[in-house]
MIROKE-404140 format. One record per residue (C-alpha): residue in three letters; residue number from 1; x, y, z. Coordinates in steps of 0.05 Angstrom, whole numbers. Layout:
! residues N
[gudo ALA,NUM,[X,Y,Z]]
...
//
This chain:
! residues 82
[gudo ALA,1,[2346,2597,5069]]
[gudo ASP,2,[2403,2618,5105]]
[gudo ASN,3,[2468,2575,5103]]
[gudo GLU,4,[2524,2573,5141]]
[gudo CYS,5,[2585,2534,5164]]
[gudo PHE,6,[2590,2503,5230]]
[gudo SER,7,[2652,2481,5268]]
[gudo SER,8,[2627,2423,5310]]
[gudo LEU,9,[2568,2377,5315]]
[gudo GLN,10,[2549,2377,5393]]
[gudo LEU,11,[2475,2370,5391]]
[gudo ALA,12,[2445,2348,5452]]
[gudo ARG,13,[2422,2280,5452]]
[gudo GLU,14,[2348,2309,5473]]
[gudo ALA,15,[2359,2356,5411]]
[gudo LEU,16,[2367,2312,5357]]
[gudo LYS,17,[2301,2300,5321]]
[gudo ALA,18,[2318,2267,5250]]
[gudo LEU,19,[2377,2240,5209]]
[gudo ALA,20,[2383,2202,5138]]
[gudo TYR,21,[2447,2190,5107]]
[gudo SER,22,[2453,2210,5030]]
[gudo PRO,23,[2452,2142,4985]]
[gudo ASN,24,[2523,2150,4968]]
[gudo ASP,25,[2541,2149,5041]]
[gudo GLN,26,[2576,2213,5028]]
[gudo GLN,27,[2536,2256,5075]]
[gudo LEU,28,[2485,2259,5143]]
[gudo ALA,29,[2430,2303,5143]]
[gudo ILE,30,[2412,2320,5218]]
[gudo GLY,31,[2352,2357,5239]]
[gudo GLY,32,[2338,2381,5309]]
[gudo SER,33,[2297,2421,5357]]
[gudo ASP,34,[2334,2483,5333]]
[gudo ASN,35,[2295,2484,5271]]
[gudo SER,36,[2360,2472,5232]]
[gudo ILE,37,[2393,2422,5188]]
[gudo TYR,38,[2461,2402,5197]]
[gudo LEU,39,[2503,2367,5146]]
[gudo TRP,40,[2561,2325,5159]]
[gudo ASP,41,[2611,2304,5108]]
[gudo GLY,42,[2617,2228,5118]]
[gudo GLN,43,[2688,2223,5079]]
[gudo SER,44,[2725,2278,5109]]
[gudo GLN,45,[2693,2273,5179]]
[gudo GLU,46,[2688,2350,5171]]
[gudo PRO,47,[2640,2390,5191]]
[gudo GLY,48,[2595,2420,5130]]
[gudo ILE,49,[2528,2469,5123]]
[gudo LYS,50,[2477,2489,5173]]
[gudo LEU,51,[2408,2502,5133]]
[gudo ASP,52,[2361,2546,5166]]
[gudo GLY,53,[2282,2557,5142]]
[gudo HIS,54,[2231,2511,5183]]
[gudo SER,55,[2199,2557,5244]]
[gudo THR,56,[2195,2492,5288]]
[gudo THR,57,[2226,2428,5299]]
[gudo ILE,58,[2246,2382,5241]]
[gudo GLN,59,[2218,2319,5246]]
[gudo SER,60,[2234,2291,5182]]
[gudo ILE,61,[2290,2286,5128]]
[gudo ILE,62,[2298,2238,5071]]
[gudo TYR,63,[2354,2243,5007]]
[gudo SER,64,[2325,2238,4931]]
[gudo PRO,65,[2357,2173,4903]]
[gudo CYS,66,[2408,2216,4862]]
[gudo ALA,67,[2432,2254,4924]]
[gudo GLN,68,[2432,2322,4903]]
[gudo TRP,69,[2360,2339,4935]]
[gudo ILE,70,[2343,2333,5004]]
[gudo ALA,71,[2266,2339,5035]]
[gudo SER,72,[2251,2355,5103]]
[gudo GLY,73,[2190,2363,5140]]
[gudo SER,74,[2171,2404,5211]]
[gudo LYS,75,[2123,2412,5267]]
[gudo ASP,76,[2105,2476,5233]]
[gudo ARG,77,[2068,2427,5175]]
[gudo THR,78,[2111,2450,5115]]
[gudo VAL,79,[2162,2420,5068]]
[gudo GLN,80,[2231,2449,5050]]
[gudo LEU,81,[2274,2424,4994]]
[gudo TRP,82,[2336,2441,4987]]
//
């Protein structure tokens, strides 16, 4: 996966397809129609990491109970573990 930082969180309303808060409320994961997941730091309100790996729209995101892992599913019928 190609991870890179992003400087702002500006997704069009129609591009937002899935989101999940981490169990510890420290991070927000946002998935969109651009096939990427964006991680937003909930404490500092700072942008975080962009996760790329799916070939189509992200449809679901979930954190593990320990908040160390994220699973995402997309229209490409794959699940990625981050």
